[in-house]
C-alpha positions as CSV (number, residue, x, y, z in Angstrom):
1,M,-81.2,-57.0,-12.9
2,R,-78.5,-55.1,-10.9
3,A,-80.9,-54.1,-8.1
4,D,-81.6,-57.7,-7.4
5,R,-77.9,-58.5,-7.4
6,L,-77.1,-55.7,-5.0
7,L,-79.7,-56.9,-2.6
8,G,-78.4,-60.4,-3.0
9,I,-74.9,-59.3,-2.2
10,L,-76.1,-57.6,1.0
11,L,-78.0,-60.7,2.1
12,A,-74.9,-62.9,1.4
13,L,-72.7,-60.7,3.5
14,E,-75.2,-60.7,6.3
15,K,-75.5,-64.5,6.2
16,K,-71.8,-65.2,6.1
17,K,-69.0,-63.6,8.1
18,K,-66.8,-63.1,5.1
19,V,-67.3,-63.6,1.3
20,T,-64.7,-63.3,-1.5
21,A,-65.3,-61.5,-4.8
22,G,-64.9,-64.8,-6.5
23,E,-67.6,-66.5,-4.5
24,L,-70.0,-63.6,-5.2
25,A,-69.2,-63.7,-8.9
26,R,-70.0,-67.4,-9.1
27,E,-73.2,-67.1,-7.1
28,F,-74.5,-64.2,-9.3
29,E,-73.0,-65.4,-12.5
30,V,-71.1,-62.2,-13.3
31,S,-67.4,-61.2,-13.5
32,V,-65.2,-60.4,-10.5
33,R,-64.9,-56.9,-11.9
34,T,-68.7,-56.5,-11.8
35,I,-68.7,-57.5,-8.2
36,Y,-66.1,-54.8,-7.3
37,R,-68.3,-52.2,-9.0
38,D,-71.3,-53.5,-7.1
39,I,-69.5,-53.2,-3.8
40,E,-68.6,-49.7,-4.7
41,A,-72.2,-48.9,-5.4
42,L,-73.1,-50.2,-1.9
43,S,-70.7,-47.7,-0.2
44,E,-73.5,-46.4,2.0
45,F,-73.5,-49.7,3.9
46,P,-70.7,-50.6,6.4
47,I,-68.9,-53.1,4.2
48,Y,-65.2,-53.9,5.0
49,A,-62.7,-55.2,2.4
50,E,-59.7,-57.2,3.5
51,R,-56.9,-57.9,1.1
52,G,-54.7,-61.0,0.9
53,P,-55.3,-64.8,0.6
54,E,-57.6,-64.8,3.6
55,G,-59.4,-61.5,2.5
56,G,-62.9,-60.8,1.4
57,F,-65.8,-58.6,2.1
58,S,-67.8,-58.5,5.3
59,L,-70.4,-56.3,7.1
60,M,-69.5,-54.4,10.2
61,E,-70.0,-56.7,13.2
62,G,-73.4,-56.3,14.7
63,Y,-74.9,-54.6,11.7
64,R,-78.2,-56.1,10.6
65,L,-80.6,-55.3,7.8
66,R,-84.1,-54.4,8.9
67,N,-86.6,-57.3,9.5
68,L,-89.9,-57.3,7.7
69,P,-92.9,-56.9,10.0
70,L,-94.7,-60.1,9.1
71,S,-97.3,-62.1,11.0
72,R,-97.2,-65.9,11.4
73,K,-100.0,-66.3,8.8
74,E,-98.2,-64.0,6.3
75,V,-95.0,-66.0,6.8
76,A,-96.9,-69.3,6.1
77,A,-98.6,-67.7,3.0
78,L,-95.2,-66.6,1.5
79,T,-93.7,-70.0,2.3
80,L,-96.4,-72.0,0.5
81,M,-96.6,-69.5,-2.4
82,G,-93.6,-71.1,-4.1
83,S,-95.2,-74.6,-4.2
84,V,-98.4,-73.3,-5.8
85,A,-97.7,-70.2,-8.0
86,G,-94.1,-71.1,-8.7
87,E,-92.9,-74.7,-8.9
88,K,-96.2,-76.5,-9.4
89,L,-97.8,-74.1,-11.9
90,G,-94.5,-73.5,-13.7
91,L,-94.6,-69.7,-13.8
92,I,-91.5,-69.3,-11.5
93,E,-88.5,-71.5,-12.0
94,G,-87.4,-73.4,-8.9
95,K,-84.0,-71.7,-8.7
96,A,-85.6,-68.2,-9.1
97,F,-88.1,-68.9,-6.3
98,N,-85.5,-70.3,-3.9
99,Q,-83.3,-67.3,-4.4
100,A,-86.3,-65.0,-3.7
101,F,-87.4,-67.0,-0.7
102,Q,-83.9,-66.9,0.8
103,K,-83.9,-63.1,0.5
104,L,-87.3,-63.0,2.3
105,L,-86.3,-65.5,4.9
106,S,-83.3,-63.4,6.0
107,H,-85.8,-60.6,6.8
108,F,-88.4,-62.6,8.7
109,P,-88.7,-61.8,12.4
110,G,-86.3,-64.1,14.3
111,E,-88.9,-66.3,15.9
112,Y,-90.6,-67.0,12.5
113,R,-87.6,-68.1,10.5
114,A,-87.6,-71.7,11.9
115,Q,-91.4,-71.9,11.3
116,A,-90.9,-70.9,7.7
117,G,-88.2,-73.5,7.2
118,R,-90.4,-76.2,8.7
119,F,-93.3,-75.2,6.5
120,S,-91.2,-75.5,3.3
121,E,-90.0,-79.0,4.4
122,L,-93.2,-80.4,5.8
123,V,-96.0,-79.0,3.5
124,L,-96.2,-79.7,-0.3
125,I,-99.0,-78.6,-2.5
126,D,-99.4,-80.5,-5.8
127,L,-102.3,-79.4,-8.0
128,E,-101.6,-81.9,-10.7
129,P,-103.1,-85.5,-10.8
130,W,-99.9,-87.7,-10.9
131,Q,-98.5,-86.1,-14.1
132,P,-95.3,-84.3,-14.8
133,E,-95.1,-80.8,-13.5
134,P,-95.9,-78.1,-16.2
135,E,-92.8,-76.5,-17.6
136,V,-92.3,-72.7,-17.6
137,P,-93.8,-71.6,-20.9
138,G,-91.0,-70.7,-23.3
139,T,-93.0,-67.6,-24.1
140,A,-93.4,-66.4,-20.5
141,E,-90.5,-64.0,-20.3
142,T,-91.5,-62.2,-23.5
143,I,-95.1,-62.1,-22.6
144,N,-94.4,-60.7,-19.1
145,R,-92.2,-58.0,-20.6
146,A,-94.9,-57.0,-23.0
147,L,-97.4,-57.0,-20.1
148,N,-95.2,-54.7,-18.0
149,E,-94.4,-52.4,-20.9
150,S,-97.8,-52.4,-22.6
151,R,-96.3,-53.5,-25.9
152,V,-98.1,-55.2,-28.8
153,L,-97.2,-58.9,-29.5
154,E,-96.9,-60.6,-32.8
155,F,-96.9,-64.4,-33.2
156,A,-98.1,-67.4,-35.1
157,Y,-101.0,-69.3,-33.5
158,R,-101.9,-72.9,-34.2
159,R,-105.4,-74.3,-33.6
160,R,-105.6,-78.1,-33.8
161,S,-105.1,-79.2,-37.4
162,R,-105.4,-75.8,-39.0
163,P,-102.3,-74.0,-40.4
164,P,-100.8,-71.3,-38.1
165,E,-102.4,-67.9,-38.2
166,E,-100.5,-64.6,-37.8
167,K,-101.8,-62.6,-34.8
168,E,-101.3,-59.1,-33.6
169,V,-102.4,-58.9,-29.9
170,E,-102.4,-56.4,-27.1
171,P,-101.5,-58.5,-24.0
172,Y,-103.7,-58.0,-20.9
173,G,-102.9,-61.0,-18.7
174,L,-101.5,-64.5,-18.2
175,C,-103.7,-67.2,-16.6
176,Y,-103.3,-70.9,-15.7
177,R,-106.0,-73.5,-15.8
178,G,-106.0,-77.3,-16.4
179,K,-102.3,-77.8,-17.0
180,F,-102.1,-74.9,-19.5
181,W,-101.0,-71.3,-19.5
182,Y,-103.2,-68.8,-21.5
183,L,-102.4,-65.4,-22.8
184,V,-105.4,-63.1,-22.4
185,G,-105.2,-60.4,-25.1
186,F,-107.1,-58.0,-27.3
187,C,-107.0,-59.2,-30.9
188,R,-106.5,-56.2,-33.2
189,E,-108.0,-58.1,-36.2
190,R,-111.2,-59.4,-34.4
191,K,-111.5,-56.3,-32.2
192,D,-112.2,-58.4,-29.1
193,F,-110.5,-60.2,-26.2
194,R,-109.3,-63.7,-26.9
195,L,-107.5,-66.6,-25.2
196,Y,-104.3,-68.0,-26.6
197,R,-102.8,-71.2,-25.2
198,T,-99.1,-70.5,-24.8
199,D,-98.0,-73.9,-26.0
200,R,-99.6,-73.1,-29.4
201,I,-97.8,-69.9,-29.8
202,S,-94.7,-69.7,-32.0
203,D,-92.5,-67.0,-33.6
204,L,-93.3,-64.7,-30.7
205,A,-92.0,-61.2,-30.9
206,M,-92.6,-58.1,-28.8
207,T,-92.9,-55.1,-31.0
208,R,-91.9,-51.5,-30.3
209,R,-95.5,-50.4,-30.7
210,S,-97.2,-49.5,-27.4
211,F,-100.9,-49.5,-26.6
212,A,-103.1,-47.9,-24.0
213,R,-104.7,-50.5,-21.8
214,K,-108.5,-50.3,-21.6
215,A,-109.2,-48.8,-18.1
216,D,-112.4,-50.8,-17.6
217,F,-110.8,-54.2,-18.2
218,D,-110.6,-56.4,-15.1
219,L,-108.6,-59.7,-15.6
220,R,-110.3,-61.6,-12.8
221,K,-113.8,-60.5,-13.9
222,F,-113.1,-61.5,-17.5
223,W,-111.8,-64.9,-16.4
224,N,-114.4,-65.7,-13.8
225,E,-117.5,-64.0,-15.4
226,E,-117.1,-63.0,-19.0
227,L,-115.3,-66.2,-20.1
228,P,-117.9,-68.6,-18.7
229,R,-120.6,-66.5,-20.3
230,Q,-118.8,-66.8,-23.7
231,Y,-118.6,-70.6,-23.3
232,R,-122.4,-70.7,-22.6
233,T,-123.2,-68.9,-25.8
234,R,-120.3,-69.7,-28.2
235,G,-118.5,-72.8,-29.2
236,V,-119.9,-76.3,-30.1
237,L,-122.5,-77.9,-27.9
238,A,-121.2,-81.1,-26.2
239,R,-123.6,-83.7,-24.7
240,I,-122.1,-86.6,-22.6
241,A,-124.2,-89.4,-21.0
242,F,-122.5,-91.0,-17.9
243,D,-123.4,-94.4,-16.5
244,P,-125.5,-94.4,-13.2
245,A,-122.5,-96.0,-11.4
246,I,-120.4,-92.8,-11.7
247,A,-123.3,-90.3,-11.8
248,P,-122.9,-89.3,-8.1
249,E,-119.2,-88.4,-8.7
250,I,-120.0,-86.5,-11.8
251,K,-122.5,-84.4,-10.0
252,K,-119.8,-83.3,-7.6
253,A,-117.6,-82.0,-10.4
254,P,-117.5,-78.2,-10.9
255,W,-119.5,-77.9,-14.1
256,A,-119.5,-74.1,-13.9
257,C,-120.5,-73.7,-17.6
258,G,-122.7,-76.8,-18.0
259,E,-126.1,-78.3,-17.3
260,L,-127.0,-81.6,-15.7
261,E,-130.1,-83.8,-16.5
262,E,-131.0,-87.3,-15.4
263,L,-132.1,-89.4,-18.4
264,P,-135.0,-92.0,-18.3
265,D,-132.5,-94.9,-18.6
266,G,-130.8,-93.7,-15.3
267,R,-127.8,-92.1,-17.0
268,L,-126.7,-88.6,-16.2
269,E,-126.4,-86.2,-19.2
270,V,-124.0,-83.2,-19.0
271,R,-124.3,-80.4,-21.5
272,F,-121.8,-77.7,-22.1
273,R,-120.1,-75.7,-24.8
274,T,-116.4,-76.1,-25.8
275,F,-114.0,-74.7,-28.3
276,D,-111.6,-77.7,-28.2
277,R,-112.9,-80.8,-30.0
278,E,-109.6,-82.6,-29.6
279,R,-109.6,-82.2,-25.8
280,L,-113.3,-83.2,-25.7
281,A,-112.6,-86.5,-27.4
282,G,-109.7,-87.3,-25.0
283,F,-111.9,-86.4,-22.0
284,V,-114.7,-88.8,-23.0
285,L,-112.3,-91.6,-23.9
286,G,-110.8,-91.3,-20.4
287,F,-114.0,-92.7,-18.9
288,G,-113.9,-95.9,-21.0
289,D,-117.3,-97.5,-21.4
290,R,-118.8,-95.5,-18.6
291,A,-119.5,-92.5,-20.8
292,E,-121.0,-91.9,-24.2
293,L,-120.6,-88.7,-26.2
294,L,-124.0,-87.9,-27.8
295,E,-122.9,-84.9,-29.8
296,P,-121.2,-83.3,-31.7
297,E,-121.2,-86.0,-34.4
298,D,-117.8,-85.1,-35.8
299,V,-116.2,-85.8,-32.4
300,R,-118.2,-89.1,-32.1
301,T,-116.6,-90.1,-35.4
302,R,-113.2,-89.2,-34.1
303,I,-113.7,-91.3,-31.0
304,R,-114.9,-94.3,-33.2
305,E,-111.8,-94.0,-35.3
306,T,-109.5,-93.9,-32.2
307,L,-111.2,-97.0,-30.8
308,R,-110.9,-98.9,-34.1
309,S,-107.2,-98.0,-34.2
310,A,-106.7,-99.1,-30.6
311,L,-108.4,-102.5,-31.3
312,K,-105.9,-103.3,-34.0
313,K,-103.2,-103.2,-31.3
314,Y,-105.0,-105.7,-29.1
């Protein structure tokens, strides 16, 4: 966007004594002619142009852009934001965050700039358990545009082994949980709000059709209250029995949508509802012989088949 580039040019001029049009063109990935037009658009700022081999653009000596009135805690929050919401969750590409952070950094109060730099170098927040970082969903840009413009989305959606289904959805939000990004949207066919895992979406297109957002919809309330309520009443019931040796650790887990019960043989049973049988099977297998899936029976069958197949390799 041009507004972002204009601000970026001002920050580059403030940071360096002199910058050439070629350097700015390479940094912002535009033509030199575009940079000249941008400089002309910034005519209200005291920018000097020098011709010749040693020429370039510079701000009037002593001129400074206004600092942002931020507290120390606010500086720390902005610094750490990139590790969590950006690079680790995959919503913001590292390059995009670094550019945005540099713009903010130049406007921090002088005594806080060094603190912000130290924070970014010394503090790292990684939410994932020793696995590759999630990639930015390939659908993120289109979904964000549709969210901002309140446009209807059309796409093919794949559920496990079923063939893809054509969907027409009004987008209401984008949420991250458990290594996956989810689109929260109103399904026009089912007349209800649904979740769509972004890695299962294909042939995504933003239509020209707009829609009026439901005024009473609250994304956080839907995610934190309505969704757990749906999981308690819909989906397939899963029952897992954990060995006594790991029962204390299982009790500490956040089973927000489940129930716990100690069995007569000392094992701990966890009951909850789920829509994802494939993920349920992988979850139980991850505990080896320390967990047994009691139901549903079709997932027990899938686990047995997986174990038989694994035995053939050993």
